[in-house]
N, C-alpha and C positions, 0 to 999 in steps of 0.2 A: 349706629354701631361703632363706626371708626372713631367718632368723637368721643364716645363713651370709653372705648378702650384707651385712647390718648389721656383721657382724664384719670382713669384708673391707674395708668403707668406713672403719670406725674405724681399722683397722690402716694403711691407705693414708694417711689424713689425719694420722696420728701419726708416721709414719716416712718419710723421703725416701730412696729408693733410686735413684741416678742411673744411667740407662741410656744409654750413648753411642749417638749417632746420626749419620748422614752429614750432610754440608753440604747445606742445603735453602734455596733462595731464597724470599723472601717473595712470595706470590701476590697478584694485583690483586683488587679486590673483585668484578670480573666473572667470575672463575674460581671454579667450584664447589669445587675441591679446596683445602683449607687446609694450610699448612705453616709450620713455624717458620722465622724468619730465621736466616741464618748469623751467626757471632759478629762479623765485620767489619761487617755491616750494623747490627746492634744497637749497636756501638761508635759508628758514625757518627750514628745517631739520638741517642744519649747527648750526643755532642759538639754536635750541633745544639741540643739542649735547653740545654746548658751556655752556649752562646753568648747565650742570652737572659738569663742571670743577671748581675746587675751587682755589681761589686766582689767578685768571688770571692777570698778570702784565698789567698795562695800555698800555705800549709800544707795548706789543703783541696784544692787542685789537686794537690799531691803525693800526697795520700791517694788521690784518684781515679785518678791515673795508676798507682799501685801496685796498685790494685784491678783494673785493666783490663790488666795485663801477662799476656795470654792466650797460652798456647802450645798450638796445636792447636785443635780444635773443641770447644766446650763444649755439653753437653746444655741443651735449653731451660730446664729448671727452674733450672740453675745460673746461666744468663743472667738469668733473671728475679730471682734472689736479688741479683745484682750491680747490676741496674738499680735495685732498691729501696734497696740500700745507698747507691748514688750520690745518689738523691733525699734520703735521710736526711742525708747528709754536708752537703748544700747548704742544705736547707730545714728550719728548726726545727720548724714545725708538722707537716711530714711525719715527721720523726724522733719527735715525741711520739706520733703515731698508730701508727707502727711499734712503738714500744716498748710501747704499750698493747695490742698484739695478740700479746704474748709468752706468753700463758697463765699469767701469774703474777698472783695476787691477782685472779682472775676475778670480776667483778661480775655482778649479774643483768642489767644492761643492757649493750649492746654499746659499745664505745669511740665517742666522738664523731668523726664523719667529715664534718663540715660542710665542710671545706676542699675536698671532692671536688665540691661544688656551686658553687664559685666560678667566676664567668664569666671567659671569655678565657684559660683555662689551656691549656697545650700539650696537644694530644691524646694525644701519646705518654706524657706524664706521667700524665694523668688515667686513661687506660685501663689502664695497667699497674698503677698504684696501686689502682684499682678491683678488678682481678683479684687482687691481694694480699689486699685487704680481704674481697672475696667469698669467697675461699678460707677465710679465717679464720672468717668467720661460719658457713660450712657445716661446718667442724671443730667449732664450738661448737653444732651442731644447730639453729642459727637459720636454718632453711631459707627462711622467708618473707622475712627480711631479706636473706639471701644471694642469692636469686633476684631480688630488687628491684635489687640491685647488678648482677648479671650482665645483666640486661635493658637496663642502660644502658652496656654495653661495646660498642665496635666491635671485633669479633674480628680484623679485619684490622691492627689497631694494636697488639696484644699480641704479646710475644715468645714466648708459650707457649700456642698456641690449644689444644692437647690438654688442658692443665690447665684452661683456661676451659671447654671442652665437658664435661669429665668431672664437674667439681664442679657445673656447671649441672645436668647429668643426675641427679647425686645428689640435689639439691634437688627436682627434679620427680619423681623416683621416690618419695621419701619423702612428698611432698605429694599423691600418687596422681594426678598430672597425666599420664595415660596417653599421649594423642596427642602433647603437646608432648615428653614424655620420650622416646618412641620416635623422634620426629624428631631430637632432639639426639643420641641414641645412634647413629642411622644416620649422621649427619654425622661423628661421632667415628670410628666403626669402619670405614666404607667411603670416606669422602671427606676424610680427614685423614692426612697423611703423618707418619711418625716418631713414632706413638703408642707410649708405653711399654707393654710386654706386660701389666703389672699393670693399667693403665687399661682396656685392650681386654677382659681377662679378666673384671674386674668389670662392665664395661659390658655385655658379652654376657649375664651373669647377670641384670642389672637388666632387659635387653630381654626375656629369657625370662619373667621374673617380671611385667612390665607386660602382655605380650602375653596372659597368662593371667588377668589381673585383670578381673572381671566386675562391672558396675555393680549396686548393690543386693544383692550377694551377701553371704554370711556372711564370706567372705575379706575383702571390702571393709570390713565392719563391724569385724572384728577389727583391721584396720590403723588404723582411726579410733580405736579404743580406745587403741591404742599411741600414736597422735598426741596424744591428750588427756593421756596420761601425760607425754609428752615436754614438752608446752606447760606443764603444771603444774610440772614439774621446773625449768623455765626461769622460773618466777614468773609465768606467764601465767594469769589467772583472770577474764578479762573476757568480753565479748559473743561474741568469736569462739570461745572454748572452750565457752561455754554452747550456741552454735549447733550445734557439733559433737556435744555431748552429746545434744542434741534429735534430731539426725540418727541417732545410735546407737540411741536408744530407739525412734524411729519405724521404723527399719530392722528391729530385732529383732521389733517387733510385727507388721510386715507379713510376715516370714518364718514367724512362728508361725501366722499366719492361713493362709498358703499351705499349711503343713504339715497344719493341721487340716481344711482343705478336701480336700486329697488323700486324707486318712485317713477321710473321711466326715463331718467336722464334729463328731464326738462328743468326745472327750477321751481315748478309748482305754481306758476303764475295764473294765466287765464285759459289754459287749454281746456279744462274740464269744468263743467258747470258747478260741480260740488266744491271745488277749490276757489272758484272766483268769489264766492260769498264768505270766505274765511277771513275775517279782518285781522287776525293775528298773523297771517302768513302772506297775504296777497301783495302788499306793497313792497315788502322786503324781497319777496321772490322775483317780482317782476322787474326790480331794479337791477338785477344781475342776469336776466334771462338771456340764454344763449352763450353765457361765458363757458369757455372750454374746460376750465379747471378752477372752479370757485375756491378761493381760500388758499390756493398754492402759494408758497412763498419760497424765495431762494434762501436756503439755510445759511449761506455765506453772509447774508445781511446781518446776521447776529454778531459776526466778528468785524464787519466793515464799519458800522456806525449807524446812527439813526436810532429809532425807537427800539427799546429792549424787546427782543422776540421778533422783530421784523415784520409784524402785521400792520397794514394800514387800516383806517377805520372801515371801509367797505368790507375787507376780509373778516374783520373781527365780528361786524354785524352779521355777516352771513353764517359764520360759525355759531354764533349764539341763537340766531333764528332757526337754523336747522336742528340744533341740539335741543332747543326748547320745544320743538315740535314733535320730536321722535324719542326723547328721553325724559326721565323724571325731573321735577323741578330743581332738586338739589344739585344735579349735574350742571344745570344752566347757571346756577348761583355760583358754583365753583369756578366756572369758566370766566363769568362776569367779574369775579373778584380777582382772578388771576390777571386778566387783562387791565383791570383798574389799577392793580399794583404795578404791573409791568410798565404802564405808561409814565410812572413816576421815576423810573430808573433809566439811567443811560447805559450804554454798552460797557462792560468791564474791559479793561485793557491789560490787566495782569492777574496772577493768581492771588 
């Protein structure tokens, strides 16, 4: 399920499929239901913004007029593209930011978007440019940065509220923000009009996934493992990553202790006749029989040095053996892959 959701999200953020929608008026902030504005409303907001621009060259005005020769109703995604294109034609810093978000020569760090923090900017301009930038960050899997941008958007000011809610939900889903994610998805699927079917379909999958997420479960730990991999792929290796690593080790240790308590606290070796004939468990269990806290590691080892994650071969073997015995196979594979990748890395020394 989780792999399918990830595949769907990647596909959605890479391809734009325009779905026609009926004309919908902009709702007021006091109304719970959100909807995209009609094309003529968006055009008027663009003209209002252009009226604040001084010394607009005639050739630029001609380009804008050609851009907004609209016949019929356009879907909200297409309207957003034209709004951003208009901003780029008029303002050089905006054009530079937009061009930096083209997925060409992608660097470790996201493009500089300080212009979005400039005071006294038009709210229509800032909110829609933030939506464009937040969507880009989400497509780059920079979920923390993307969510920070979305949290500063007034949804009633954007021309495509469905895109805002969908990509915000993607960030919250990947960051395991269960309650916030479910709230955003509920707004998208039940209180937003004109939502493209691909958004609502994936949102429903994310909703189902988050509803089944349990705190301190092996499912949550496996997701944190994937999140560590994502952060390292993006060049993140500082205190936040180390904190997640510590949570993973502590969570695995807690699960192991619960398993051993449920099985009598022994280690499953040769105490009972039924267990002694189990070739999958006997050797590994007996090799650490009598250990007071199997798998326990000092979380400070992550910061001191040595192998990434701080677990030695015996502890890793113990974790994989117990998880393989008491949990489905895909969890065991996730743990094995995590430790396999962990062994290839050294301890990060800076952010």
